[in-house]
ZAZA-591690 format. One record per atom (N, C-alpha, C): x, y, z. Coordinates in steps of 0.02 Angstrom, whole numbers. Layout:
// residues N
east, north, up
X, Y, Z $
...
//
This chain:
// residues 157
east, north, up
-3045, 1060, -140 $
-3016, 991, -160 $
-2993, 964, -95 $
-3016, 891, -123 $
-2973, 847, -69 $
-2932, 810, -103 $
-2897, 750, -61 $
-2854, 720, -86 $
-2875, 609, -44 $
-2873, 601, -100 $
-2883, 524, -74 $
-2868, 460, -62 $
-2840, 444, -5 $
-2788, 392, -50 $
-2850, 310, -80 $
-2815, 271, -102 $
-2865, 240, -141 $
-2835, 167, -157 $
-2874, 116, -152 $
-2854, 49, -175 $
-2882, 33, -240 $
-2837, 11, -296 $
-2894, -11, -369 $
-2847, -95, -366 $
-2936, -123, -378 $
-2902, -174, -366 $
-2916, -228, -430 $
-2872, -270, -455 $
-2891, -303, -538 $
-2929, -369, -515 $
-3002, -372, -539 $
-3042, -420, -525 $
-3029, -497, -558 $
-2998, -499, -592 $
-2993, -549, -630 $
-2917, -591, -584 $
-2864, -547, -572 $
-2811, -596, -530 $
-2798, -551, -453 $
-2852, -520, -435 $
-2843, -499, -359 $
-2767, -453, -360 $
-2728, -439, -386 $
-2698, -385, -373 $
-2690, -329, -365 $
-2679, -280, -317 $
-2709, -222, -308 $
-2648, -153, -316 $
-2669, -95, -334 $
-2621, -32, -335 $
-2656, 15, -288 $
-2614, 43, -232 $
-2626, 87, -197 $
-2597, 147, -212 $
-2661, 204, -198 $
-2596, 270, -213 $
-2647, 340, -186 $
-2612, 390, -222 $
-2650, 444, -189 $
-2691, 484, -249 $
-2735, 516, -242 $
-2785, 555, -298 $
-2823, 614, -262 $
-2789, 672, -307 $
-2839, 732, -299 $
-2906, 757, -327 $
-2948, 764, -278 $
-3037, 767, -327 $
-3065, 811, -298 $
-3100, 846, -337 $
-3151, 902, -323 $
-3185, 866, -258 $
-3220, 801, -305 $
-3295, 772, -257 $
-3258, 702, -248 $
-3232, 688, -206 $
-3233, 609, -192 $
-3281, 564, -193 $
-3362, 577, -203 $
-3406, 549, -202 $
-3422, 531, -273 $
-3400, 584, -328 $
-3411, 558, -397 $
-3348, 502, -422 $
-3344, 470, -456 $
-3319, 422, -487 $
-3274, 465, -564 $
-3238, 494, -563 $
-3188, 528, -608 $
-3168, 465, -669 $
-3156, 400, -651 $
-3133, 358, -675 $
-3064, 350, -689 $
-3028, 360, -620 $
-2983, 380, -619 $
-2959, 299, -594 $
-2903, 254, -622 $
-2887, 191, -592 $
-2817, 208, -535 $
-2772, 225, -571 $
-2736, 242, -523 $
-2659, 247, -565 $
-2607, 282, -540 $
-2548, 271, -563 $
-2541, 314, -625 $
-2594, 373, -640 $
-2601, 429, -691 $
-2644, 385, -748 $
-2676, 325, -723 $
-2714, 297, -793 $
-2798, 313, -769 $
-2833, 330, -830 $
-2891, 343, -821 $
-2914, 305, -858 $
-2975, 269, -839 $
-3019, 220, -883 $
-3037, 245, -949 $
-3059, 315, -954 $
-3095, 327, -1004 $
-3047, 372, -1051 $
-2980, 377, -1045 $
-2917, 382, -1089 $
-2853, 347, -1094 $
-2870, 301, -1143 $
-2825, 245, -1161 $
-2758, 282, -1170 $
-2728, 346, -1189 $
-2653, 362, -1198 $
-2645, 377, -1122 $
-2664, 368, -1066 $
-2649, 391, -1001 $
-2621, 307, -983 $
-2623, 248, -993 $
-2592, 192, -988 $
-2581, 165, -1063 $
-2594, 155, -1114 $
-2592, 121, -1145 $
-2474, 116, -1183 $
-2445, 173, -1160 $
-2382, 163, -1180 $
-2340, 129, -1129 $
-2387, 89, -1066 $
-2364, 25, -1019 $
-2301, 62, -988 $
-2304, 120, -955 $
-2249, 145, -917 $
-2227, 90, -849 $
-2260, 77, -816 $
-2274, 18, -754 $
-2306, -28, -779 $
-2296, -94, -715 $
-2328, -135, -708 $
-2416, -148, -716 $
-2422, -92, -686 $
-2508, -73, -685 $
-2525, -61, -750 $
-2491, -11, -787 $
-2523, 8, -842 $
-2528, -46, -892 $
-2481, -102, -896 $
-2463, -150, -925 $
-2538, -191, -916 $
-2546, -201, -847 $
-2606, -252, -817 $
-2682, -195, -869 $
-2678, -155, -849 $
-2751, -121, -875 $
-2762, -123, -972 $
-2676, -140, -995 $
-2686, -157, -1067 $
-2712, -205, -1056 $
-2693, -263, -1038 $
-2690, -336, -1040 $
-2760, -359, -1010 $
-2797, -316, -951 $
-2863, -348, -950 $
-2909, -314, -947 $
-2910, -243, -964 $
-2949, -207, -987 $
-2981, -160, -936 $
-3003, -111, -947 $
-3017, -55, -874 $
-3085, -89, -867 $
-3123, -109, -884 $
-3191, -153, -848 $
-3176, -193, -792 $
-3109, -228, -793 $
-3098, -272, -748 $
-3051, -245, -683 $
-3032, -189, -662 $
-3026, -143, -609 $
-3065, -111, -579 $
-3074, -122, -525 $
-3118, -78, -456 $
-3078, -44, -423 $
-3094, 46, -418 $
-3065, 87, -354 $
-3102, 92, -312 $
-3077, 96, -252 $
-3127, 124, -182 $
-3076, 154, -153 $
-3098, 192, -107 $
-3081, 253, -84 $
-3057, 234, 5 $
-3002, 216, 32 $
-2990, 213, 92 $
-2999, 248, 141 $
-2985, 319, 132 $
-2990, 387, 148 $
-3002, 443, 119 $
-3036, 483, 139 $
-3019, 550, 115 $
-2989, 610, 171 $
-2958, 651, 146 $
-2921, 704, 168 $
-2951, 776, 162 $
-2935, 809, 177 $
-2917, 902, 169 $
-2845, 910, 138 $
-2810, 887, 160 $
-2727, 904, 123 $
-2713, 829, 89 $
-2676, 860, 21 $
-2616, 796, -7 $
-2570, 776, 74 $
-2525, 794, 98 $
-2498, 800, 162 $
-2513, 739, 187 $
-2571, 748, 216 $
-2611, 698, 273 $
-2591, 621, 239 $
-2622, 647, 156 $
-2639, 580, 119 $
-2578, 539, 119 $
-2517, 578, 86 $
-2472, 561, 88 $
-2437, 507, 144 $
-2439, 530, 190 $
-2424, 506, 281 $
-2476, 448, 262 $
-2530, 432, 264 $
-2574, 367, 246 $
-2534, 328, 221 $
-2514, 367, 142 $
-2498, 295, 85 $
-2426, 289, 119 $
-2379, 319, 139 $
-2312, 302, 166 $
-2338, 237, 216 $
-2369, 241, 256 $
-2386, 182, 305 $
-2395, 112, 300 $
-2438, 140, 212 $
-2470, 75, 195 $
-2418, 28, 159 $
-2416, 87, 104 $
-2350, 61, 35 $
-2292, 63, 49 $
-2252, 30, 116 $
-2180, 20, 135 $
-2155, 6, 84 $
-2078, -31, 100 $
-2041, -72, 63 $
-2062, -127, 74 $
-2084, -175, 120 $
-2132, -230, 132 $
-2180, -251, 85 $
-2233, -193, 72 $
-2295, -191, 46 $
-2247, -215, -32 $
-2211, -162, -41 $
-2203, -164, -110 $
-2166, -227, -152 $
-2126, -274, -103 $
-2099, -346, -131 $
-2139, -404, -122 $
-2206, -387, -85 $
-2267, -414, -106 $
-2280, -426, -177 $
-2306, -508, -204 $
-2306, -493, -270 $
-2391, -500, -275 $
-2427, -479, -242 $
-2498, -479, -255 $
-2529, -412, -266 $
-2468, -348, -279 $
-2480, -279, -286 $
-2434, -250, -351 $
-2452, -202, -367 $
-2428, -156, -417 $
-2374, -109, -418 $
-2371, -106, -349 $
-2360, -38, -339 $
-2269, -35, -341 $
-2242, 10, -366 $
-2148, -28, -373 $
-2118, 28, -350 $
-2137, 75, -307 $
-2096, 137, -249 $
-2143, 131, -210 $
-2103, 155, -155 $
-2147, 171, -76 $
-2169, 236, -79 $
-2232, 220, -44 $
-2259, 263, -34 $
-2260, 340, 7 $
-2307, 377, -18 $
-2277, 459, 33 $
-2242, 512, 1 $
-2233, 496, -60 $
-2199, 537, -97 $
-2233, 550, -161 $
-2215, 583, -209 $
-2240, 620, -271 $
-2206, 574, -311 $
-2244, 530, -377 $
-2219, 498, -422 $
-2169, 517, -440 $
-2102, 447, -458 $
-2069, 486, -480 $
-2071, 521, -552 $
-2043, 573, -585 $
-2060, 584, -658 $
-2000, 614, -671 $
-1973, 629, -748 $
-1931, 647, -752 $
-1939, 692, -811 $
-1985, 765, -789 $
-1986, 821, -808 $
-1951, 854, -815 $
-1953, 920, -868 $
-1906, 954, -879 $
-1920, 1011, -816 $
-1856, 1066, -815 $
-1881, 1126, -784 $
-1929, 1158, -784 $
-1975, 1202, -751 $
-2003, 1254, -768 $
-2006, 1315, -756 $
-1987, 1366, -789 $
-1968, 1431, -782 $
-2035, 1450, -772 $
-2055, 1519, -734 $
-2094, 1552, -731 $
-2092, 1636, -730 $
-2121, 1668, -776 $
-2122, 1723, -789 $
-2186, 1761, -765 $
-2166, 1836, -747 $
-2197, 1875, -747 $
-2257, 1891, -808 $
-2308, 1916, -813 $
-2337, 1937, -869 $
-2315, 2008, -911 $
-2249, 2018, -897 $
-2214, 2106, -910 $
-2160, 2066, -933 $
-2126, 1983, -921 $
-2072, 1954, -962 $
-2022, 1950, -890 $
-2019, 1953, -824 $
-1978, 1951, -759 $
-1976, 1890, -737 $
-1945, 1865, -740 $
-1903, 1799, -736 $
-1929, 1799, -627 $
-1968, 1744, -627 $
-1995, 1751, -552 $
-1950, 1695, -510 $
-1964, 1618, -561 $
-1941, 1576, -515 $
-1936, 1508, -535 $
-1889, 1451, -535 $
-1885, 1389, -572 $
-1896, 1327, -535 $
-1934, 1291, -569 $
-1973, 1239, -529 $
-1941, 1168, -566 $
-1906, 1120, -517 $
-1901, 1070, -546 $
-1913, 1032, -582 $
-1984, 1043, -574 $
-2039, 997, -634 $
-2127, 1008, -633 $
-2137, 998, -672 $
-2220, 1023, -683 $
-2265, 1010, -613 $
-2224, 956, -572 $
-2275, 946, -518 $
-2265, 976, -468 $
-2211, 985, -446 $
-2189, 1061, -397 $
-2226, 1117, -431 $
-2224, 1143, -480 $
-2252, 1200, -512 $
-2320, 1200, -508 $
-2370, 1143, -494 $
-2415, 1133, -483 $
-2447, 1148, -415 $
-2391, 1101, -384 $
-2412, 1123, -314 $
-2404, 1189, -280 $
-2328, 1217, -312 $
-2327, 1301, -249 $
-2385, 1327, -288 $
-2396, 1327, -362 $
-2466, 1375, -370 $
-2546, 1345, -380 $
-2533, 1294, -347 $
-2608, 1276, -327 $
-2671, 1266, -402 $
-2624, 1226, -446 $
-2660, 1219, -519 $
-2655, 1133, -516 $
-2699, 1136, -595 $
-2693, 1078, -597 $
-2625, 1038, -647 $
-2590, 995, -655 $
-2550, 973, -686 $
-2549, 981, -779 $
-2598, 975, -790 $
-2645, 980, -876 $
-2640, 1052, -878 $
-2664, 1101, -844 $
-2668, 1165, -849 $
-2601, 1198, -858 $
-2555, 1178, -822 $
-2495, 1194, -842 $
-2451, 1169, -907 $
-2456, 1091, -891 $
-2433, 1080, -957 $
-2442, 1114, -1021 $
-2530, 1112, -1036 $
-2555, 1162, -1084 $
-2531, 1220, -1098 $
-2532, 1264, -1052 $
-2503, 1321, -1021 $
-2449, 1336, -1074 $
-2397, 1297, -1046 $
-2313, 1281, -1103 $
-2324, 1273, -1137 $
-2366, 1224, -1164 $
-2355, 1197, -1235 $
-2409, 1243, -1296 $
-2456, 1287, -1246 $
-2477, 1331, -1305 $
-2458, 1424, -1290 $
-2399, 1432, -1227 $
-2371, 1483, -1230 $
-2416, 1528, -1210 $
-2471, 1508, -1181 $
-2519, 1564, -1137 $
-2499, 1568, -1056 $
-2560, 1608, -1025 $
-2522, 1624, -950 $
-2561, 1588, -896 $
-2533, 1574, -857 $
-2586, 1535, -794 $
-2551, 1558, -734 $
-2612, 1572, -681 $
-2610, 1609, -634 $
-2568, 1691, -642 $
-2569, 1723, -678 $
-2542, 1783, -697 $
-2478, 1786, -696 $
-2457, 1738, -742 $
-2375, 1729, -750 $
-2386, 1667, -816 $
-2328, 1657, -832 $
-2295, 1623, -919 $
-2266, 1578, -864 $
//
């Protein structure tokens, strides 16, 4: 797994979004635009939770181009670079869609996640799915599906 710091540009108005994205192969376009939005998954942006999502709805996915700024072996390194670029001054600029400073995980209102062994013994409480994903080296979607379907993940529930 690699982590990239990327820049996605709206080719109509020139506004940009800078973020961090985990990828198996940074050389393959996975259609990720940024801020949780995938070009091939309208449900990932059509609720318009952020200015970036609203812009994708307004201008269409074909008018956004993602380029990789740098590839890292760890997410921590990528977040450090993002923090240097997306600071308070950057957010105040009118030519970008970023709404929070970089270097941290996106603000979410996830519910707590409780992890149990396969025999039902309580193992750990996580403040969010993001935290559970990071600590268990998993994918957020897999963990969400495991919770929804009440199936096991990483030898636990």
